[in-house]
DSSP file (Angstrom, degrees, kcal/mol; ACC not computed):
  #  RESIDUE AA STRUCTURE BP1 BP2  ACC     N-H-->O    O-->H-N    N-H-->O    O-->H-N    TCO  KAPPA ALPHA  PHI   PSI    X-CA   Y-CA   Z-CA
    1    1 A M     >        0   0    0      0, 0.0     4,-2.2     0, 0.0     5,-0.2   0.000 360.0 360.0 360.0 -43.4  -20.9  -59.6  -90.6
    2    2 A K  H  >  +     0   0    0      1,-0.2     4,-2.3     2,-0.2     5,-0.1   0.887 360.0  51.4 -62.1 -37.5  -24.5  -59.6  -89.5
    3    3 A L  H  > S+     0   0    0      1,-0.2     4,-2.0     2,-0.2    -1,-0.2   0.932 111.1  46.3 -64.7 -45.6  -23.8  -61.7  -86.4
    4    4 A S  H  > S+     0   0    0      2,-0.2     4,-2.5     1,-0.2    -1,-0.2   0.848 112.5  49.8 -66.4 -34.8  -21.0  -59.4  -85.2
    5    5 A A  H  X S+     0   0    0     -4,-2.2     4,-2.4     2,-0.2    -1,-0.2   0.912 111.0  51.1 -65.8 -42.9  -23.1  -56.3  -85.9
    6    6 A L  H  X S+     0   0    0     -4,-2.3     4,-2.2    -5,-0.2    -2,-0.2   0.877 109.8  49.5 -65.4 -38.3  -25.9  -57.9  -83.9
    7    7 A L  H  X S+     0   0    0     -4,-2.0     4,-2.9     2,-0.2     5,-0.3   0.907 111.5  48.6 -66.4 -45.3  -23.6  -58.6  -81.0
    8    8 A V  H  X S+     0   0    0     -4,-2.5     4,-2.6     1,-0.2    -2,-0.2   0.933 113.1  48.1 -63.8 -42.0  -22.2  -55.1  -80.9
    9    9 A T  H  X S+     0   0    0     -4,-2.4     4,-2.1     2,-0.2    -2,-0.2   0.897 113.8  45.8 -63.5 -43.0  -25.7  -53.7  -81.0
   10   10 A L  H  X S+     0   0    0     -4,-2.2     4,-2.6     2,-0.2    -2,-0.2   0.912 112.5  50.8 -70.4 -38.2  -26.9  -56.0  -78.2
   11   11 A S  H  X S+     0   0    0     -4,-2.9     4,-2.6     1,-0.2     5,-0.2   0.948 112.2  47.3 -64.5 -45.1  -23.8  -55.3  -76.1
   12   12 A S  H  X S+     0   0    0     -4,-2.6     4,-2.4    -5,-0.3    -1,-0.2   0.903 112.4  49.0 -65.8 -35.4  -24.3  -51.5  -76.5
   13   13 A I  H  X S+     0   0    0     -4,-2.1     4,-3.0    -5,-0.2     5,-0.2   0.932 111.9  48.7 -64.4 -43.3  -27.9  -51.8  -75.6
   14   14 A A  H  X S+     0   0    0     -4,-2.6     4,-1.5     2,-0.2    -2,-0.2   0.858 112.5  48.6 -66.4 -36.4  -27.2  -53.9  -72.6
   15   15 A A  H  X S+     0   0    0     -4,-2.6     4,-2.6    -5,-0.2    -1,-0.2   0.910 113.2  46.6 -69.7 -40.5  -24.5  -51.4  -71.5
   16   16 A F  H  X S+     0   0    0     -4,-2.4     4,-2.0    -5,-0.2    -2,-0.2   0.953 114.2  50.1 -63.8 -46.3  -27.0  -48.3  -72.0
   17   17 A A  H  X S+     0   0    0     -4,-3.0     4,-1.6     1,-0.2    -1,-0.2   0.847 109.4  49.1 -60.2 -35.9  -29.6  -50.3  -70.1
   18   18 A Q  H  X S+     0   0    0     -4,-1.5     4,-1.6    -5,-0.2    -1,-0.2   0.936 112.1  48.3 -72.4 -46.8  -27.4  -51.1  -67.3
   19   19 A D  H  < S+     0   0    0     -4,-2.6    -2,-0.2     1,-0.2    -1,-0.2   0.847 111.9  50.4 -62.9 -31.6  -26.3  -47.4  -66.9
   20   20 A A  H  < S+     0   0    0     -4,-2.0    -1,-0.2     1,-0.2    -2,-0.2   0.805 107.4  54.0 -77.3 -30.7  -29.9  -46.2  -67.1
   21   21 A A  H  < S+     0   0    0     -4,-1.6    -2,-0.2    -5,-0.2    -1,-0.2   0.868  95.5  77.6 -71.6 -36.5  -30.9  -48.7  -64.3
   22   22 A Q  S  < S-     0   0    0     -4,-1.6     3,-0.1    -5,-0.1    -4,-0.0  -0.519  85.5-122.1 -78.0 132.7  -28.3  -47.5  -61.8
   23   23 A P        -     0   0    0      0, 0.0     2,-0.3     0, 0.0    -1,-0.1  -0.328  41.2 -90.3 -65.2 157.4  -29.0  -44.2  -60.0
   24   24 A E        -     0   0    0     -4,-0.1    -4,-0.0     1,-0.1    -5,-0.0  -0.583  40.6-130.5 -74.8 131.0  -26.4  -41.5  -60.4
   25   25 A Q        -     0   0    0     -2,-0.3    -1,-0.1     1,-0.1    -3,-0.0  -0.615  23.4-114.8 -79.9 134.0  -23.7  -41.7  -57.8
   26   26 A P        -     0   0    0      0, 0.0    -1,-0.1     0, 0.0     5,-0.0  -0.319  36.3-102.3 -61.9 150.6  -22.9  -38.4  -56.0
   27   27 A G     >  -     0   0    0      1,-0.1     4,-1.7     3,-0.0     5,-0.1  -0.151  30.8-104.6 -67.5 167.1  -19.5  -37.0  -56.5
   28   28 A A  H  > S+     0   0    0      1,-0.2     4,-1.1     2,-0.2    -1,-0.1   0.854 122.4  50.9 -67.2 -34.9  -16.7  -37.3  -53.9
   29   29 A L  H >> S+     0   0    0      1,-0.2     4,-1.0     2,-0.2     3,-0.9   0.954 108.4  53.2 -67.1 -46.1  -17.1  -33.6  -52.8
   30   30 A A  H 34 S+     0   0    0      1,-0.3    -2,-0.2     2,-0.2    -1,-0.2   0.824 107.8  50.4 -62.9 -31.7  -20.9  -34.1  -52.4
   31   31 A S  H 3< S+     0   0    0     -4,-1.7    -1,-0.3     1,-0.2     4,-0.2   0.789 115.4  41.8 -75.8 -24.7  -20.4  -37.1  -50.1
   32   32 A F  H <X S+     0   0    0     -4,-1.1     4,-2.3    -3,-0.9     3,-0.3   0.448  88.7  94.9-101.4   2.1  -18.0  -35.3  -47.9
   33   33 A L  H  X S+     0   0    0     -4,-1.0     4,-3.0     1,-0.2     5,-0.3   0.912  83.9  49.5 -55.5 -49.1  -20.0  -32.1  -47.8
   34   34 A P  H  > S+     0   0    0      0, 0.0     4,-2.0     0, 0.0    -1,-0.2   0.872 110.6  50.3 -58.7 -33.6  -21.8  -32.9  -44.6
   35   35 A L  H  > S+     0   0    0     -3,-0.3     4,-2.2    -4,-0.2    -2,-0.2   0.914 112.8  46.7 -71.2 -45.6  -18.6  -33.7  -42.9
   36   36 A I  H  X S+     0   0    0     -4,-2.3     4,-2.6     2,-0.2     5,-0.2   0.929 111.3  51.2 -59.7 -47.4  -17.0  -30.4  -44.0
   37   37 A L  H  X S+     0   0    0     -4,-3.0     4,-2.4     1,-0.2    -2,-0.2   0.901 110.0  50.8 -58.8 -41.2  -20.0  -28.4  -43.0
   38   38 A L  H  X S+     0   0    0     -4,-2.0     4,-2.4    -5,-0.3    -1,-0.2   0.939 110.0  49.3 -57.7 -47.2  -19.9  -30.1  -39.5
   39   39 A F  H  X S+     0   0    0     -4,-2.2     4,-2.6     1,-0.2     5,-0.2   0.939 111.4  49.3 -60.6 -48.1  -16.2  -29.2  -39.2
   40   40 A V  H  X S+     0   0    0     -4,-2.6     4,-2.6     1,-0.2    -1,-0.2   0.899 111.5  49.1 -58.0 -40.0  -16.8  -25.5  -40.2
   41   41 A V  H  X S+     0   0    0     -4,-2.4     4,-2.4     1,-0.2     5,-0.3   0.954 112.0  47.3 -69.6 -43.4  -19.7  -25.2  -37.7
   42   42 A M  H  X>S+     0   0    0     -4,-2.4     4,-1.9     1,-0.2     5,-1.5   0.851 111.1  52.6 -60.2 -36.5  -17.7  -26.7  -34.9
   43   43 A W  I  <>S+     0   0    0     -4,-2.6     5,-2.7     3,-0.2    -1,-0.2   0.945 112.8  45.0 -67.0 -47.3  -14.7  -24.3  -35.7
   44   44 A L  I  <5S+     0   0    0     -4,-2.6    -2,-0.2    -5,-0.2    -1,-0.2   0.876 124.2  31.8 -64.6 -36.9  -17.0  -21.2  -35.6
   45   45 A F  I  <5S+     0   0    0     -4,-2.4    -1,-0.2    -5,-0.2    -2,-0.2   0.617 134.5  13.6-101.2 -12.5  -18.8  -22.1  -32.5
   46   46 A F  I  X5S+     0   0    0     -4,-1.9     4,-0.8    -5,-0.3    -3,-0.2   0.706 123.0  39.9-128.9 -43.7  -16.3  -24.0  -30.4
   47   47 A I  I  ><S+     0   0    0     -5,-1.5     4,-2.1     2,-0.2     5,-0.2   0.940 113.5  49.5 -79.3 -49.3  -12.6  -23.8  -31.5
   48   48 A R  H  ><S+     0   0    0     -5,-2.7     4,-2.4     1,-0.2     3,-0.4   0.964 112.3  46.3 -60.3 -54.0  -12.4  -20.1  -32.6
   49   49 A P  H  > S+     0   0    0      0, 0.0     4,-2.2     0, 0.0    -1,-0.2   0.854 112.3  52.4 -60.3 -28.7  -14.0  -18.7  -29.4
   50   50 A K  H  X S+     0   0    0     -4,-0.8     4,-2.1     2,-0.2    -2,-0.2   0.873 108.8  49.2 -72.5 -33.5  -11.8  -20.9  -27.3
   51   51 A Q  H  X S+     0   0    0     -4,-2.1     4,-2.2    -3,-0.4    -1,-0.2   0.891 110.0  51.6 -70.9 -35.4   -8.6  -19.7  -29.1
   52   52 A K  H  X S+     0   0    0     -4,-2.4     4,-2.1     1,-0.2    -2,-0.2   0.934 111.0  48.9 -61.0 -42.0   -9.7  -16.1  -28.6
   53   53 A E  H  X S+     0   0    0     -4,-2.2     4,-1.8     1,-0.2    -2,-0.2   0.850 109.5  50.5 -65.3 -36.7  -10.2  -16.9  -24.9
   54   54 A M  H  X S+     0   0    0     -4,-2.1     4,-2.2     2,-0.2    -1,-0.2   0.870 109.9  51.9 -66.5 -40.8   -6.7  -18.5  -24.6
   55   55 A K  H  X S+     0   0    0     -4,-2.2     4,-2.5     2,-0.2    -2,-0.2   0.894 109.8  48.7 -60.1 -42.6   -5.1  -15.5  -26.3
   56   56 A Q  H  X S+     0   0    0     -4,-2.1     4,-2.1     1,-0.2    -2,-0.2   0.873 111.1  49.5 -72.0 -34.5   -6.8  -13.1  -23.9
   57   57 A M  H  X S+     0   0    0     -4,-1.8     4,-2.4     2,-0.2    -1,-0.2   0.891 110.6  50.9 -72.9 -37.5   -5.7  -15.2  -20.9
   58   58 A D  H  X S+     0   0    0     -4,-2.2     4,-1.8     2,-0.2    -2,-0.2   0.948 111.7  46.8 -58.0 -47.2   -2.1  -15.3  -22.2
   59   59 A E  H  X S+     0   0    0     -4,-2.5     4,-1.0     1,-0.2    -2,-0.2   0.897 110.6  52.3 -65.2 -40.2   -2.1  -11.6  -22.6
   60   60 A M  H >< S+     0   0    0     -4,-2.1     3,-0.6     1,-0.2     4,-0.3   0.902 110.9  48.3 -57.5 -45.8   -3.6  -11.1  -19.1
   61   61 A R  H >< S+     0   0    0     -4,-2.4     3,-0.6     1,-0.2    -1,-0.2   0.810 107.9  54.6 -70.0 -28.2   -0.7  -13.4  -17.6
   62   62 A K  H 3< S+     0   0    0     -4,-1.8    -1,-0.2     1,-0.2    -2,-0.2   0.740 106.9  52.5 -76.1 -19.5    2.0  -11.5  -19.5
   63   63 A Q  T << S+     0   0    0     -4,-1.0    -1,-0.2    -3,-0.6    -2,-0.2   0.452  80.4 122.6 -90.7  -5.0    0.7   -8.2  -17.9
   64   64 A L    <   -     0   0    0     -3,-0.6     2,-0.3    -4,-0.3    -3,-0.0  -0.324  39.5-179.8 -63.5 147.9    0.8   -9.5  -14.4
   65   65 A K    >   -     0   0    0     17,-0.0     3,-2.1    15,-0.0    15,-0.3  -0.953  37.5 -74.7-143.3 158.9    3.0   -7.4  -12.0
   66   66 A K  T 3  S+     0   0    0     -2,-0.3    15,-0.2     1,-0.2     3,-0.1  -0.276 116.4  27.3 -51.0 133.7    4.1   -7.3   -8.5
   67   67 A G  T 3  S+     0   0    0     13,-2.1    -1,-0.2     1,-0.4     2,-0.2   0.338  83.4 137.3  95.2  -7.8    1.2   -6.2   -6.2
   68   68 A D    <   -     0   0    0     -3,-2.1    12,-2.9    11,-0.1     2,-0.6  -0.492  54.4-130.4 -68.7 144.8   -1.7   -7.3   -8.3
   69   69 A K  E     +A   79   0A   0     10,-0.2    39,-3.0    -2,-0.2    40,-1.2  -0.900  40.1 175.9 -96.3 115.3   -4.5   -9.0   -6.5
   70   70 A V  E     -AB  78 107A   0      8,-2.5     8,-2.3    -2,-0.6     2,-0.5  -0.787  30.2-139.7-126.6 161.9   -5.2  -12.3   -8.3
   71   71 A M  E     -AB  77 106A   0     35,-2.5    34,-2.2    -2,-0.3    35,-1.6  -0.987  22.0-146.5-122.9 126.4   -7.4  -15.4   -8.1
   72   72 A T  E >   - B   0 104A   0      4,-2.5     3,-1.8    -2,-0.5    32,-0.3  -0.330  31.7-100.7 -88.5 174.4   -5.9  -18.8   -9.0
   73   73 A A  T 3  S+     0   0    0     30,-2.6    31,-0.1     1,-0.3    -1,-0.1   0.762 123.0  59.7 -61.6 -26.4   -7.7  -21.7  -10.6
   74   74 A A  T 3  S-     0   0    0     29,-0.3    -1,-0.3     2,-0.1     3,-0.1   0.490 121.7-106.8 -83.5  -2.1   -8.0  -23.3   -7.2
   75   75 A G  S <  S+     0   0    0     -3,-1.8     2,-0.3     1,-0.3    -2,-0.1   0.511  70.8 145.4  94.0   3.5  -10.0  -20.3   -5.9
   76   76 A I        -     0   0    0     -5,-0.0    -4,-2.5     1,-0.0     2,-0.5  -0.597  34.6-155.5 -77.6 135.2   -7.1  -18.9   -3.8
   77   77 A I  E     +A   71   0A   0     -2,-0.3     2,-0.3    -6,-0.2    -6,-0.2  -0.927  30.6 136.8-109.9 129.6   -7.0  -15.1   -3.7
   78   78 A G  E     -A   70   0A   0     -8,-2.3    -8,-2.5    -2,-0.5     2,-0.4  -0.960  50.7 -99.6-161.7 178.3   -3.7  -13.4   -3.0
   79   79 A T  E     -AC  69  91A   0     12,-1.9    12,-3.5    -2,-0.3     2,-0.4  -0.879  41.3-109.8-110.5 138.3   -1.4  -10.7   -3.8
   80   80 A I  E     + C   0  90A   0    -12,-2.9   -13,-2.1    -2,-0.4    10,-0.2  -0.543  37.0 174.1 -71.5 123.2    1.7  -11.3   -6.1
   81   81 A A  E     -     0   0A   0      8,-3.7     2,-0.3     1,-0.4    -1,-0.2   0.755  64.8  -4.9 -97.2 -31.9    4.7  -11.0   -3.9
   82   82 A S  E     - C   0  89A   0      7,-1.2     7,-2.7   -17,-0.1     2,-0.4  -0.980  60.5-149.9-159.9 157.2    7.3  -12.0   -6.4
   83   83 A M  E     + C   0  88A   0     -2,-0.3     5,-0.2     5,-0.2     2,-0.2  -0.987  12.3 174.8-131.7 129.7    7.5  -13.2  -10.0
   84   84 A E        -     0   0    0      3,-3.1    -2,-0.0    -2,-0.4     5,-0.0  -0.409  58.9 -74.6-108.8-165.2   10.0  -15.5  -11.9
   85   85 A E  S    S-     0   0    0     -2,-0.2     3,-0.0     1,-0.1    -2,-0.0   0.956 122.9  -5.3 -63.2 -52.8    9.7  -16.6  -15.4
   86   86 A N  S    S+     0   0    0     15,-0.1    15,-3.4    14,-0.0     2,-0.4   0.442 120.2  83.6-119.3  -9.3    6.9  -19.3  -14.8
   87   87 A I  E     - D   0 100A   0     13,-0.3    -3,-3.1    14,-0.1     2,-0.4  -0.860  54.0-170.8-104.7 126.8    6.7  -19.2  -10.9
   88   88 A I  E     -CD  83  99A   0     11,-3.3    11,-2.4    -2,-0.4     2,-0.6  -0.992  12.9-147.0-121.6 130.4    4.6  -16.7   -9.1
   89   89 A T  E     -CD  82  98A   0     -7,-2.7    -8,-3.7    -2,-0.4    -7,-1.2  -0.824  16.7-163.0 -88.5 117.4    4.7  -16.2   -5.3
   90   90 A L  E     -CD  80  97A   0      7,-3.9     7,-2.7    -2,-0.6     2,-0.6  -0.847   9.8-146.7-105.5 137.1    1.3  -15.2   -3.8
   91   91 A R  E     +CD  79  96A   0    -12,-3.5   -12,-1.9    -2,-0.5     2,-0.6  -0.896  19.0 178.0 -99.4 123.7    1.0  -13.7   -0.4
   92   92 A T  E >   - D   0  95A   0      3,-3.1     3,-1.7    -2,-0.6     2,-0.8  -0.866  60.8 -54.6-128.5 101.4   -2.2  -14.7    1.3
   93   93 A G  T 3  S-     0   0    0     -2,-0.6   -15,-0.0     1,-0.3    -2,-0.0  -0.585 120.9 -18.6  71.2-113.8   -2.6  -13.4    4.7
   94   94 A T  T 3  S+     0   0    0     -2,-0.8     2,-0.3    -3,-0.1    -1,-0.3   0.435 126.1  73.0-106.0  -2.4    0.4  -14.4    6.6
   95   95 A S  E <   -D   92   0A   0     -3,-1.7    -3,-3.1     2,-0.0     2,-0.4  -0.764  64.6-142.5-113.4 156.4    1.5  -17.2    4.3
   96   96 A T  E     -D   91   0A   0     -2,-0.3     2,-0.4    -5,-0.2    -5,-0.2  -0.971  14.3-169.5-122.4 143.3    3.1  -17.3    0.9
   97   97 A I  E     -D   90   0A   0     -7,-2.7    -7,-3.9    -2,-0.4     2,-0.3  -0.975  15.6-137.8-132.4 137.7    2.3  -19.9   -1.8
   98   98 A E  E     +D   89   0A   0     -2,-0.4     2,-0.4    -9,-0.2    -9,-0.2  -0.742  27.4 174.8 -95.5 142.8    4.1  -20.6   -5.1
   99   99 A F  E     -D   88   0A   0    -11,-2.4   -11,-3.3    -2,-0.3     2,-0.2  -0.990  35.2-107.8-141.3 146.0    2.0  -21.2   -8.2
  100  100 A E  E >   -D   87   0A   0     -2,-0.4     3,-2.1   -13,-0.2     4,-0.3  -0.501  34.4-117.2 -66.8 145.1    2.8  -21.7  -11.8
  101  101 A K  G >  S+     0   0    0    -15,-3.4     3,-1.5     1,-0.3    -1,-0.1   0.837 112.9  63.6 -59.6 -30.8    1.8  -18.7  -13.9
  102  102 A A  G 3  S+     0   0    0      1,-0.3    -1,-0.3   -16,-0.3   -41,-0.0   0.665  91.3  68.4 -64.5 -17.9   -0.7  -20.8  -15.9
  103  103 A A  G <  S+     0   0    0     -3,-2.1   -30,-2.6   -31,-0.1     2,-0.5   0.554  73.3 103.8 -84.8  -6.9   -2.7  -21.3  -12.6
  104  104 A I  E <   -B   72   0A   0     -3,-1.5   -32,-0.3    -4,-0.3     3,-0.1  -0.667  46.1-179.6 -78.2 120.3   -3.7  -17.6  -12.5
  105  105 A L  E     -     0   0A   0    -34,-2.2     2,-0.3    -2,-0.5   -33,-0.2   0.805  57.3 -16.6 -95.3 -35.6   -7.2  -17.4  -13.5
  106  106 A R  E     -B   71   0A   0    -35,-1.6   -35,-2.5   -46,-0.0     2,-0.6  -0.991  55.9-113.4-165.8 160.8   -7.9  -13.7  -13.2
  107  107 A V  E  >  -B   70   0A   0     -2,-0.3     4,-0.9   -37,-0.2   -37,-0.3  -0.906  20.6-164.7-101.9 126.3   -6.7  -10.3  -11.9
  108  108 A I  H  > S+     0   0    0    -39,-3.0     4,-3.0    -2,-0.6     5,-0.3   0.817  81.2  66.9 -82.5 -30.6   -9.2   -9.0   -9.3
  109  109 A N  H  > S+     0   0    0    -40,-1.2     4,-2.1     1,-0.2    -1,-0.2   0.937 105.9  42.6 -54.8 -46.9   -7.8   -5.4   -9.2
  110  110 A N  H  > S+     0   0    0    -41,-0.2     4,-2.5     2,-0.2    -1,-0.2   0.860 112.7  53.7 -74.0 -31.4   -9.0   -4.8  -12.8
  111  111 A D  H  X S+     0   0    0     -4,-0.9     4,-2.1     2,-0.2    -2,-0.2   0.959 111.7  45.7 -62.5 -48.0  -12.4   -6.6  -12.2
  112  112 A M  H  X S+     0   0    0     -4,-3.0     4,-2.0     1,-0.2    -2,-0.2   0.930 114.4  45.9 -63.3 -44.9  -13.1   -4.3   -9.2
  113  113 A S  H  X S+     0   0    0     -4,-2.1     4,-2.4    -5,-0.3    -1,-0.2   0.905 112.6  50.4 -66.9 -39.0  -12.1   -1.2  -10.9
  114  114 A A  H  X S+     0   0    0     -4,-2.5     4,-1.6     1,-0.2    -1,-0.2   0.859 109.0  51.4 -59.0 -35.8  -14.0   -2.0  -14.0
  115  115 A K  H  X S+     0   0    0     -4,-2.1     4,-1.4     2,-0.2    -1,-0.2   0.870 110.3  50.6 -71.8 -38.8  -17.2   -2.8  -12.0
  116  116 A V  H  X S+     0   0    0     -4,-2.0     4,-1.4     1,-0.2     3,-0.3   0.946 110.6  49.4 -65.1 -45.8  -16.8    0.7  -10.2
  117  117 A E  H  < S+     0   0    0     -4,-2.4    -2,-0.2     1,-0.2    -1,-0.2   0.837 108.1  52.8 -62.6 -33.0  -16.5    2.5  -13.5
  118  118 A E  H  < S+     0   0    0     -4,-1.6    -1,-0.2     1,-0.2    -2,-0.2   0.848 105.3  55.2 -74.3 -32.5  -19.5    0.9  -15.0
  119  119 A K  H  <        0   0    0     -4,-1.4    -1,-0.2    -3,-0.3    -2,-0.2   0.822 360.0 360.0 -68.4 -34.3  -21.6    1.9  -11.9
  120  120 A K     <        0   0    0     -4,-1.4    -1,-0.2     0, 0.0    -2,-0.2   0.501 360.0 360.0 -74.2 360.0  -20.7    5.6  -12.4
């Protein structure tokens, strides 16, 4: 009995000493916390503003109408001569060019009128 009690005591002391010697491991959440914070910061400063900008561009493209003066992503400025579902025909001087609706970067009519109103 004494030998078994001694073995149990020694094994418990060894287990306790081993637990005390190892530093405490951080939890799973604590190890992923920097990664989670990085994602939140990227979402706030990069992803969310880009999503807002894309919504504004889509809204602007939905409001396009015949006669609007627009600029394309290629830098071509023209007036909308006709519109289909995704194809826009621009009149630039004496020629007409077809573009996809997604190629329209901005409406110049609205930009000019907004600048004139700001100056007044």
